[in-house]
BATORMI-698933 format. One record per residue (C-alpha): residue number from 0; residue in one letter; x negated, y, z negated. Coordinates in steps of 0.001 Angstrom, whole numbers. Each point is the difference from the previous one (the first is absolute). Example, Ala and Ser with C-alpha at 12.3 -4.5 7.8 and 13.67 -1.06 7.14 Angstrom:
<sites>
+-----+---+---------+---------+---------+
!   k ! r !      px !      py !      pz !
+-----+---+---------+---------+---------+
!   0 ! a !  -12300 !   -4500 !   -7800 !
!   1 ! s !   -1370 !    3440 !     660 !
+-----+---+---------+---------+---------+
</sites>
This chain:
<sites>
+-----+---+---------+---------+---------+
!   k ! r !      px !      py !      pz !
+-----+---+---------+---------+---------+
!   0 ! m !       0 !       0 !       0 !
!   1 ! n !    -942 !    3662 !     261 !
!   2 ! i !    -208 !    1325 !   -3548 !
!   3 ! s !    -982 !    3302 !   -1550 !
!   4 ! i !    -949 !     602 !   -3621 !
!   5 ! i !     441 !    3565 !   -1235 !
!   6 ! g !   -2517 !     438 !   -2795 !
!   7 ! a !   -3425 !   -1650 !     108 !
!   8 ! g !    -498 !    -193 !   -3736 !
!   9 ! y !    -472 !   -3205 !   -1940 !
!  10 ! v !    3366 !   -1567 !     858 !
!  11 ! g !     197 !    1339 !    3545 !
!  12 ! l !   -3530 !    -993 !     969 !
!  13 ! v !     287 !   -3537 !   -1370 !
!  14 ! t !    3479 !    -468 !    1510 !
!  15 ! g !    -984 !    1317 !    3408 !
!  16 ! t !   -3213 !   -1995 !     155 !
!  17 ! c !    1712 !   -3242 !    -987 !
!  18 ! f !    2802 !     486 !    2540 !
!  19 ! a !   -2680 !     547 !    2654 !
!  20 ! e !   -1709 !   -3199 !   -1124 !
!  21 ! l !    3309 !   -1792 !     640 !
!  22 ! g !    -190 !    1119 !    3650 !
!  23 ! n !    2067 !    3191 !     -52 !
!  24 ! n !   -1007 !    3341 !    1531 !
!  25 ! v !    -314 !    2425 !   -2903 !
!  26 ! i !    -457 !    3762 !    -195 !
!  27 ! c !    -842 !    1409 !   -3441 !
!  28 ! a !     767 !    3716 !    -246 !
!  29 ! d !   -1185 !    2267 !   -2792 !
!  30 ! s !      -3 !    3772 !    -450 !
!  31 ! d !   -3537 !    -148 !   -1451 !
!  32 ! s !   -2129 !     506 !    3107 !
!  33 ! k !   -3225 !    -738 !   -1912 !
!  34 ! k !    1358 !   -3391 !   -1045 !
!  35 ! v !    1111 !    -735 !    3561 !
!  36 ! s !   -3431 !     961 !    1333 !
!  37 ! l !   -1664 !   -2276 !   -2550 !
!  38 ! l !    2269 !   -2913 !     939 !
!  39 ! n !    -608 !     552 !    3698 !
!  40 ! k !   -3714 !    -399 !    -700 !
!  41 ! g !     640 !   -3403 !   -1550 !
!  42 ! a !    -415 !    1091 !   -3626 !
!  43 ! v !    2595 !    -556 !   -2722 !
!  44 ! p !     564 !    2648 !   -2717 !
!  45 ! i !     974 !   -2539 !   -2698 !
!  46 ! y !   -1558 !   -3179 !   -1304 !
!  47 ! e !    2123 !   -3076 !     498 !
!  48 ! p !   -1614 !   -3421 !     549 !
!  49 ! g !     117 !   -1003 !    3659 !
!  50 ! l !    1793 !    3136 !    1217 !
!  51 ! e !   -2876 !    1727 !    1770 !
!  52 ! e !    -777 !   -3130 !    2011 !
!  53 ! l !    3657 !    -380 !    1054 !
!  54 ! v !     247 !    3668 !     991 !
!  55 ! r !   -3137 !    -281 !    2109 !
!  56 ! k !    1158 !   -3241 !    1655 !
!  57 ! n !    3452 !    1301 !     959 !
!  58 ! r !   -1336 !    3365 !    1216 !
!  59 ! e !   -2394 !   -1858 !    2281 !
!  60 ! n !    2880 !   -2162 !    1247 !
!  61 ! k !    2039 !    3163 !     753 !
!  62 ! r !    2852 !   -1065 !   -2304 !
!  63 ! l !    -613 !    2691 !   -2640 !
!  64 ! k !    -221 !    3740 !     653 !
!  65 ! f !    -129 !    3061 !   -2243 !
!  66 ! t !    1381 !    3443 !     720 !
!  67 ! s !    1057 !    3224 !   -1670 !
!  68 ! n !    2670 !     522 !    2677 !
!  69 ! i !    3311 !   -1259 !   -1421 !
!  70 ! r !    1758 !     646 !    3330 !
!  71 ! s !   -2140 !   -2566 !    1814 !
!  72 ! a !     491 !   -2479 !   -2844 !
!  73 ! v !    3792 !     355 !     116 !
!  74 ! r !     178 !     -89 !    3803 !
!  75 ! g !   -2333 !   -2994 !     203 !
!  76 ! s !    1937 !   -2372 !   -2254 !
!  77 ! e !    3387 !   -1510 !    -658 !
!  78 ! v !    -570 !    -790 !   -3689 !
!  79 ! i !   -1235 !    2842 !   -2222 !
!  80 ! f !   -1190 !    -595 !   -3560 !
!  81 ! i !     -23 !    2904 !   -2446 !
!  82 ! a !   -2917 !    -510 !   -2386 !
!  83 ! v !    -776 !    3468 !   -1329 !
!  84 ! g !    -775 !     743 !   -3633 !
!  85 ! t !    2663 !     702 !   -2611 !
!  86 ! p !   -2028 !    1598 !   -2831 !
!  87 ! p !    1656 !     680 !   -3355 !
!  88 ! l !    1387 !    3419 !    -842 !
!  89 ! e !    -454 !    1475 !   -3467 !
!  90 ! n !    3365 !   -1414 !   -1104 !
!  91 ! g !    -942 !   -3518 !    1125 !
!  92 ! e !    2121 !      -7 !    3154 !
!  93 ! a !   -1588 !   -1056 !    3282 !
!  94 ! d !    -839 !    2874 !    2342 !
!  95 ! l !    1841 !    -897 !    3205 !
!  96 ! t !   -1084 !    3046 !    1998 !
!  97 ! g !   -2228 !   -2128 !    2216 !
!  98 ! i !    2814 !   -2471 !     681 !
!  99 ! e !    2369 !    2791 !    1057 !
! 100 ! n !   -2609 !    1658 !    2230 !
! 101 ! v !    -802 !   -3278 !    1745 !
! 102 ! a !    3675 !    -845 !     486 !
! 103 ! r !     576 !    3397 !    1615 !
! 104 ! s !   -3049 !    -397 !    2268 !
! 105 ! i !    1130 !   -3463 !    1077 !
! 106 ! a !    3454 !    1337 !     883 !
! 107 ! q !   -1405 !    2921 !    1997 !
! 108 ! n !   -2288 !   -2252 !    2054 !
! 109 ! m !    2263 !   -2996 !     696 !
! 110 ! d !     717 !    -725 !    3658 !
! 111 ! g !    2138 !   -3113 !    -505 !
! 112 ! y !     977 !   -2594 !   -2583 !
! 113 ! r !   -2337 !    -303 !   -2989 !
! 114 ! l !     -50 !   -2209 !   -3070 !
! 115 ! i !   -1292 !    2048 !   -2941 !
! 116 ! v !   -1388 !   -2092 !   -2857 !
! 117 ! e !    -493 !    1578 !   -3407 !
! 118 ! k !   -3172 !   -1584 !   -1438 !
! 119 ! s !    -958 !    2546 !   -2660 !
! 120 ! t !    1095 !    -606 !   -3575 !
! 121 ! v !    3055 !    2220 !    -358 !
! 122 ! p !    3011 !     475 !   -2296 !
! 123 ! v !    3236 !   -1730 !     835 !
! 124 ! e !    2084 !    1949 !    2542 !
! 125 ! t !   -3083 !    1393 !    1788 !
! 126 ! c !     827 !   -1927 !    3167 !
! 127 ! a !    3415 !    1614 !      19 !
! 128 ! w !   -1707 !    3414 !      31 !
! 129 ! v !   -2407 !   -1151 !    2718 !
! 130 ! k !    2976 !   -1096 !    2082 !
! 131 ! k !    1794 !    3303 !    -595 !
! 132 ! t !   -3119 !    2017 !     847 !
! 133 ! i !    -601 !   -1850 !    3257 !
! 134 ! a !    3675 !     303 !     958 !
! 135 ! t !    -227 !    3754 !    -609 !
! 136 ! y !   -3072 !     619 !    2168 !
! 137 ! v !     143 !   -2714 !    2661 !
! 138 ! k !     427 !    1226 !    3567 !
! 139 ! k !    2365 !   -1307 !    2700 !
! 140 ! g !    1718 !   -2358 !   -2428 !
! 141 ! h !   -2694 !   -2669 !     145 !
! 142 ! k !     943 !   -3085 !   -2017 !
! 143 ! f !   -2059 !   -1202 !   -2953 !
! 144 ! d !      57 !   -2275 !   -3032 !
! 145 ! v !   -1623 !     441 !   -3406 !
! 146 ! v !   -1418 !   -2937 !   -1964 !
! 147 ! s !   -1441 !    -274 !   -3510 !
! 148 ! n !   -3083 !   -2273 !     -84 !
! 149 ! p !   -1814 !     557 !   -3318 !
! 150 ! e !   -3679 !    -941 !    -181 !
! 151 ! f !   -1533 !   -2293 !   -2615 !
! 152 ! l !   -3691 !     435 !     775 !
! 153 ! r !   -2473 !    -363 !   -2855 !
! 154 ! e !   -3241 !    1884 !     310 !
! 155 ! g !   -2832 !   -2476 !     320 !
! 156 ! s !    2158 !   -2669 !    1661 !
! 157 ! a !    2126 !    2080 !    2378 !
! 158 ! i !    -757 !   -1902 !    3199 !
! 159 ! n !     923 !   -3324 !   -1565 !
! 160 ! d !    3089 !    1607 !   -1573 !
! 161 ! f !    1127 !    1162 !    3449 !
! 162 ! t !    -669 !   -3265 !    1812 !
! 163 ! r !    1172 !   -2346 !   -2773 !
! 164 ! p !    2624 !    1927 !   -1988 !
! 165 ! d !    2201 !   -1636 !   -2622 !
! 166 ! r !    2949 !    1537 !    1815 !
! 167 ! i !     859 !    2622 !    2607 !
! 168 ! i !    2794 !    2358 !   -1026 !
! 169 ! l !    2078 !    1550 !    2780 !
! 170 ! g !    2892 !    2325 !    -716 !
! 171 ! v !    1973 !     281 !    3250 !
! 172 ! e !    3338 !    1334 !    1234 !
! 173 ! s !     272 !   -1332 !    3563 !
! 174 ! s !    -450 !   -3310 !    1787 !
! 175 ! k !   -2428 !    1653 !    2429 !
! 176 ! a !   -2247 !    1192 !   -2830 !
! 177 ! r !     138 !   -3443 !   -1592 !
! 178 ! r !    -939 !   -1667 !    3292 !
! 179 ! i !   -2963 !    2306 !     677 !
! 180 ! m !   -1396 !    -262 !   -3531 !
! 181 ! s !     422 !   -3791 !      -7 !
! 182 ! s !   -1969 !    -218 !    3244 !
! 183 ! l !   -2704 !    2323 !   -1308 !
! 184 ! y !    -624 !   -2041 !   -3146 !
! 185 ! q !     651 !   -3442 !    1515 !
! 186 ! p !   -3732 !    -750 !     608 !
! 187 ! l !    -648 !     100 !   -3754 !
! 188 ! n !    2465 !   -2846 !    -626 !
! 189 ! r !     752 !    1257 !   -3517 !
! 190 ! p !    3315 !     306 !   -1922 !
! 191 ! i !    2106 !    2964 !    1092 !
! 192 ! l !    2725 !    1442 !   -2195 !
! 193 ! f !    2532 !    2170 !    1804 !
! 194 ! t !    1886 !    2406 !   -2253 !
! 195 ! n !    1868 !    3233 !     293 !
! 196 ! i !   -2238 !    3049 !     105 !
! 197 ! k !     550 !    1188 !   -3567 !
! 198 ! s !    -791 !   -3422 !   -1433 !
! 199 ! a !   -3256 !    -107 !    1983 !
! 200 ! e !    -972 !    3436 !   -1282 !
! 201 ! l !     612 !   -1072 !   -3586 !
! 202 ! i !   -1927 !   -3276 !     298 !
! 203 ! k !   -3415 !    1718 !     208 !
! 204 ! h !     523 !    2182 !   -3070 !
! 205 ! a !    1597 !   -2849 !   -1939 !
! 206 ! s !   -2896 !   -2346 !     821 !
! 207 ! n !   -2751 !    2411 !    -963 !
! 208 ! a !    1826 !    1057 !   -3159 !
! 209 ! f !     362 !   -3618 !   -1088 !
! 210 ! l !   -3693 !    -760 !     598 !
! 211 ! a !   -1005 !    3114 !   -1946 !
! 212 ! t !    2294 !   -1206 !   -2787 !
! 213 ! k !   -1834 !   -3346 !    -144 !
! 214 ! i !   -3346 !    1792 !    -312 !
! 215 ! s !    1196 !    2344 !   -2748 !
! 216 ! f !    1639 !   -2911 !   -1807 !
! 217 ! i !   -3200 !   -2053 !    -172 !
! 218 ! n !   -1947 !    3117 !    -991 !
! 219 ! a !    2431 !     510 !   -2870 !
! 220 ! i !    -530 !   -3647 !    -971 !
! 221 ! s !   -3772 !     653 !      43 !
! 222 ! r !     458 !    2642 !   -2693 !
! 223 ! i !    1734 !   -2558 !   -2207 !
! 224 ! c !   -2691 !   -2601 !     745 !
! 225 ! d !   -2715 !    2364 !   -1172 !
! 226 ! k !    1828 !     634 !   -3249 !
! 227 ! v !     655 !   -3640 !    -880 !
! 228 ! g !   -3111 !   -1656 !    1464 !
! 229 ! a !    1653 !   -1747 !    2968 !
! 230 ! d !   -1400 !    -222 !    3542 !
! 231 ! v !    2169 !    1701 !    2628 !
! 232 ! e !   -1482 !   -2198 !    2740 !
! 233 ! e !    1309 !   -3108 !   -1721 !
! 234 ! v !    3366 !    1651 !    -628 !
! 235 ! a !     249 !    1025 !    3675 !
! 236 ! q !    -923 !   -3489 !    1135 !
! 237 ! g !    2680 !   -1514 !   -2190 !
! 238 ! m !    2566 !    2456 !    1319 !
! 239 ! g !   -1069 !    -374 !    3625 !
! 240 ! l !     399 !   -3767 !      29 !
! 241 ! d !    3730 !     604 !    -352 !
! 242 ! s !    1214 !     -46 !    3606 !
! 243 ! r !    2599 !    2631 !    -843 !
! 244 ! i !   -2763 !    2449 !    -935 !
! 245 ! g !   -3093 !    -881 !    2073 !
! 246 ! r !   -3633 !     926 !    -610 !
! 247 ! h !    -335 !    2902 !    2425 !
! 248 ! f !    -333 !    3511 !   -1488 !
! 249 ! l !    -383 !   -1348 !   -3541 !
! 250 ! r !   -3577 !    1169 !    -413 !
! 251 ! a !    -684 !    2439 !   -2820 !
! 252 ! g !   -2426 !    2859 !     508 !
! 253 ! i !    -346 !    3739 !     110 !
! 254 ! g !    3274 !     534 !    1892 !
! 255 ! y !    1219 !     203 !    3578 !
! 256 ! g !    -836 !    2749 !    2475 !
! 257 ! g !     -96 !     516 !    3742 !
! 258 ! s !    2263 !    1783 !    2432 !
! 259 ! c !    3079 !   -2195 !    -425 !
! 260 ! f !     926 !    -997 !   -3539 !
! 261 ! p !    -296 !    3411 !   -1736 !
! 262 ! k !    1637 !    1885 !    2889 !
! 263 ! d !    2742 !   -2529 !     635 !
! 264 ! l !     824 !    -278 !   -3673 !
! 265 ! e !     435 !    3766 !    -316 !
! 266 ! a !    2074 !      93 !    3168 !
! 267 ! f !    2263 !   -2827 !   -1173 !
! 268 ! i !     569 !    1710 !   -3358 !
! 269 ! s !     877 !    3181 !    1881 !
! 270 ! i !    2313 !   -1860 !    2403 !
! 271 ! a !    1846 !   -1528 !   -2948 !
! 272 ! e !     352 !    3363 !   -1739 !
! 273 ! k !    1499 !    1516 !    3140 !
! 274 ! i !    2789 !   -2566 !      52 !
! 275 ! g !     587 !     266 !   -3737 !
! 276 ! y !   -1929 !   -2995 !   -1356 !
! 277 ! d !   -2645 !     353 !   -2701 !
! 278 ! f !   -2593 !   -2657 !     934 !
! 279 ! q !   -1444 !    -335 !   -3494 !
! 280 ! i !   -1820 !   -3264 !     741 !
! 281 ! l !   -2135 !    1663 !    2662 !
! 282 ! k !    -706 !    2986 !   -2222 !
! 283 ! a !   -1352 !   -2433 !   -2605 !
! 284 ! v !   -2103 !   -1709 !    2702 !
! 285 ! r !   -1511 !    3345 !     981 !
! 286 ! n !    -678 !     995 !   -3611 !
! 287 ! t !   -1573 !   -3368 !    -809 !
! 288 ! n !   -2363 !     359 !    2941 !
! 289 ! e !   -1152 !    3422 !   -1181 !
! 290 ! e !    -419 !   -1256 !   -3566 !
! 291 ! q !   -2085 !   -2945 !    1215 !
! 292 ! k !   -2637 !    2351 !    1427 !
! 293 ! k !    -205 !    1799 !   -3339 !
! 294 ! f !    -117 !   -3344 !   -1827 !
! 295 ! v !   -3068 !   -1186 !    1931 !
! 296 ! l !   -1676 !    3380 !    -403 !
! 297 ! q !     562 !    -124 !   -3758 !
! 298 ! k !   -1541 !   -3497 !    -178 !
! 299 ! i !   -3140 !    1440 !    1597 !
! 300 ! k !     -89 !    2949 !   -2387 !
! 301 ! d !     541 !   -2222 !   -3024 !
! 302 ! e !   -3006 !   -2120 !     951 !
! 303 ! l !   -2334 !    2888 !     898 !
! 304 ! w !    1008 !    2174 !   -2995 !
! 305 ! i !   -1465 !    3164 !    1570 !
! 306 ! v !     539 !     336 !    3756 !
! 307 ! k !   -1848 !    3286 !     451 !
! 308 ! d !   -3454 !    -412 !    1580 !
! 309 ! k !     481 !   -3742 !     451 !
! 310 ! t !    -849 !   -1459 !    3425 !
! 311 ! i !    2883 !   -2052 !    1352 !
! 312 ! a !     -43 !   -2067 !    3184 !
! 313 ! v !    3277 !    -593 !    1833 !
! 314 ! l !     122 !   -2721 !    2636 !
! 315 ! g !    2959 !     332 !    2350 !
! 316 ! l !    1898 !    3155 !     942 !
! 317 ! a !    2585 !   -1128 !    2567 !
! 318 ! f !    3376 !    -857 !   -1526 !
! 319 ! k !    -465 !   -3624 !    1133 !
! 320 ! p !   -2686 !   -2029 !    1814 !
! 321 ! d !    -394 !    -111 !    3798 !
! 322 ! t !    1099 !    3593 !     515 !
! 323 ! d !   -1497 !    3467 !    -285 !
! 324 ! d !    3290 !    1498 !   -1215 !
! 325 ! l !    -307 !    2159 !   -3133 !
! 326 ! r !    3577 !    1250 !    -162 !
! 327 ! n !    1204 !    -268 !   -3602 !
! 328 ! a !   -2977 !   -2245 !    -796 !
! 329 ! p !    -201 !    -564 !   -3790 !
! 330 ! s !   -3799 !     134 !     262 !
! 331 ! v !     138 !    3647 !    1087 !
! 332 ! d !    1953 !     993 !   -3113 !
! 333 ! l !   -2368 !   -2069 !   -2131 !
! 334 ! v !   -3166 !    1564 !    1410 !
! 335 ! n !    1349 !    3544 !    -233 !
! 336 ! s !    1078 !    -559 !   -3616 !
! 337 ! l !   -3472 !   -1245 !    -919 !
! 338 ! l !   -1605 !    2953 !    1781 !
! 339 ! q !    2258 !    2407 !   -1896 !
! 340 ! d !   -1165 !   -1599 !   -3248 !
! 341 ! g !   -3612 !     764 !     904 !
! 342 ! a !   -1152 !   -3403 !    1253 !
! 343 ! r !   -2502 !    -416 !    2816 !
! 344 ! v !    1878 !   -2237 !    2421 !
! 345 ! r !   -1694 !   -1968 !    2755 !
! 346 ! v !    2243 !   -1656 !    2580 !
! 347 ! y !    -188 !   -2539 !    2787 !
! 348 ! d !    2593 !   -1445 !    2391 !
! 349 ! p !    -685 !   -2124 !    3106 !
! 350 ! k !    2297 !    2041 !    2277 !
! 351 ! a !    1498 !    3042 !   -1732 !
! 352 ! m !   -3090 !    2107 !    -777 !
! 353 ! s !     426 !    2639 !    2712 !
! 354 ! r !    3669 !     512 !    -809 !
! 355 ! a !    -729 !     242 !   -3730 !
! 356 ! k !   -2466 !    2875 !     160 !
! 357 ! d !    2699 !    2662 !     168 !
! 358 ! l !    1923 !   -1570 !   -2896 !
! 359 ! l !   -2954 !    -668 !   -2323 !
! 360 ! q !   -2227 !    3000 !     576 !
! 361 ! n !   -1957 !    -307 !   -3259 !
! 362 ! a !    -661 !   -3736 !     203 !
! 363 ! v !   -3288 !   -1460 !    1210 !
! 364 ! f !     469 !   -2145 !    3113 !
! 365 ! c !   -2320 !   -2987 !     109 !
! 366 ! k !   -1255 !   -2112 !    2902 !
! 367 ! d !     869 !   -3322 !   -1632 !
! 368 ! l !    1441 !   -1463 !   -3182 !
! 369 ! y !   -3399 !    -631 !   -1608 !
! 370 ! h !   -1116 !    3580 !     569 !
! 371 ! a !    3227 !    1151 !   -1643 !
! 372 ! s !    -548 !   -2296 !   -2972 !
! 373 ! k !   -3628 !     900 !    -761 !
! 374 ! g !    -280 !    1535 !   -3467 !
! 375 ! a !    3765 !      77 !    -555 !
! 376 ! d !    1576 !    -200 !   -3450 !
! 377 ! c !    3126 !   -1610 !    1439 !
! 378 ! l !     879 !   -1825 !    3209 !
! 379 ! i !    3630 !     177 !    1156 !
! 380 ! v !    1346 !   -2197 !    2802 !
! 381 ! a !    3083 !    1866 !    1258 !
! 382 ! t !     680 !   -1732 !    3356 !
! 383 ! e !    -193 !   -3742 !     586 !
! 384 ! w !   -2221 !     -17 !    3101 !
! 385 ! n !   -1370 !   -3453 !     810 !
! 386 ! e !   -3582 !    1183 !    -296 !
! 387 ! f !     668 !     956 !   -3613 !
! 388 ! k !    1129 !   -3550 !    -777 !
! 389 ! e !   -3484 !   -1361 !     649 !
! 390 ! l !   -2220 !    2361 !   -1981 !
! 391 ! d !   -3441 !    -959 !   -1252 !
! 392 ! f !     808 !     540 !   -3673 !
! 393 ! v !   -3494 !    -927 !   -1188 !
! 394 ! k !   -1401 !    2776 !    2198 !
! 395 ! l !    2771 !    2387 !   -1047 !
! 396 ! k !    -613 !    -547 !   -3695 !
! 397 ! k !   -3632 !    1016 !     420 !
! 398 ! m !     974 !    3121 !    1946 !
! 399 ! l !    2714 !    1267 !   -2352 !
! 400 ! r !    -968 !    2075 !   -2996 !
! 401 ! r !    2807 !   -1697 !   -1867 !
! 402 ! p !    1607 !   -3261 !    1210 !
! 403 ! l !    3595 !    1201 !    -280 !
! 404 ! l !    2276 !   -1276 !    2773 !
! 405 ! v !    3553 !    1295 !     408 !
! 406 ! d !    1876 !   -2349 !    2306 !
! 407 ! a !    2968 !    2170 !     963 !
! 408 ! r !    1282 !   -2629 !    2466 !
! 409 ! n !    -595 !   -3178 !   -2035 !
! 410 ! i !   -2142 !   -1643 !    2674 !
! 411 ! y !   -2597 !   -1588 !   -2317 !
! 412 ! d !     -44 !   -2815 !   -2514 !
! 413 ! p !   -1173 !    1730 !   -3197 !
! 414 ! r !   -1527 !   -3128 !   -1582 !
! 415 ! p !   -3195 !    -302 !    2100 !
! 416 ! l !    -426 !    3780 !     -59 !
! 417 ! r !      96 !      86 !   -3768 !
! 418 ! k !   -2508 !   -2843 !    -108 !
! 419 ! l !   -2311 !    2184 !    2089 !
! 420 ! g !     353 !    2742 !   -2596 !
! 421 ! f !    2583 !    2223 !    1661 !
! 422 ! s !    2675 !    1830 !   -1939 !
! 423 ! y !    3028 !    -859 !    2137 !
! 424 ! i !    3188 !    2079 !      52 !
! 425 ! g !    2890 !   -1266 !    2109 !
! 426 ! v !    3674 !     929 !     275 !
! 427 ! g !    2272 !   -2142 !   -2144 !
! 428 ! k !   -2812 !   -2384 !    -855 !
! 429 ! g !     519 !     196 !   -3749 !
! 430 ! n !   -2996 !    2221 !    -667 !
! 431 ! g !    1789 !    3006 !   -1419 !
+-----+---+---------+---------+---------+
</sites>
């Protein structure tokens, strides 16, 4: 098929590249001419495993193009995906200005039937406004359909999430839209759930809110474990073996971050308030996540006694491994809090260093994890990168001024570390 993706950000770029890999002709349009120029040179502005290679391959095969001209994108395709950003406003609502502007531009440049697919994470009833906007500005009465197709891409595994999704959600209103979308996704051979449009819009927010709830729940359990001497990992394992609960997202730590959970949670709370429902559960989830960051920070302070003038090494800045995304990353709040308390903070991350320099201006950026750790009074592991799971702890112990390890993601077994002479602090590991 001939497809255009309006918005070449994280979701748009992954979606467009994967559709091209399936054999479609894809045009990715973005108003950022610098980004378009970069992509046309074969470079990718984000880190996502395997993405740069796929972009290069499909550009060379002439199936993937990039442009800043939305007219050519609209005229050159039958199916148009809207994948622009919906950043949060101060009141927590999603800013839909970009969605409205794109809908208007699509309408003004249509020269025949188009299927417009809303891919961005948006509040329920957004597709209705997209439909109304296009109907207002479309010329010559050209026909169109609007579809809701929420994305479920996880940073670090986005290509696999696109090609092997648990489910594909399609909110449709017409048999023609259903037929086209079925054909488009047929090569994946994955479960497709057809719903009405409003149900599809709600599914994304409901899914992310529930996953955030699982994380905050196990983090709350970790607080109890620390007080009574239990191990949250064992508690989570016992819970996760229940098929009704499952093990996924029951991993205690410093809290969730990223571009989705915090933003979507705020948006869902705001959506509920607008229709007269006080979503108290989600407010508690949000508050628990914020408290968890403070809880881990306090554990560090309690062990160091005086933070001022201490040298602290922080390994991991991205909100999760296999990405360079620092949006709402708990590590950023942690580092800035330590800097405000007068600590000398040295940081290292395999992929997020360049992005972090504007956010952590007073931190010392190190070339590798051992350079960051040299002479430190405390070593904090804040992101569970694979390379951090295989540290040379004998070497580290000699390099640290004080062998204090704060495992903010619970990726280590404390027993061998304590035998080596480390003071180990985990989350919910019964160590106060």
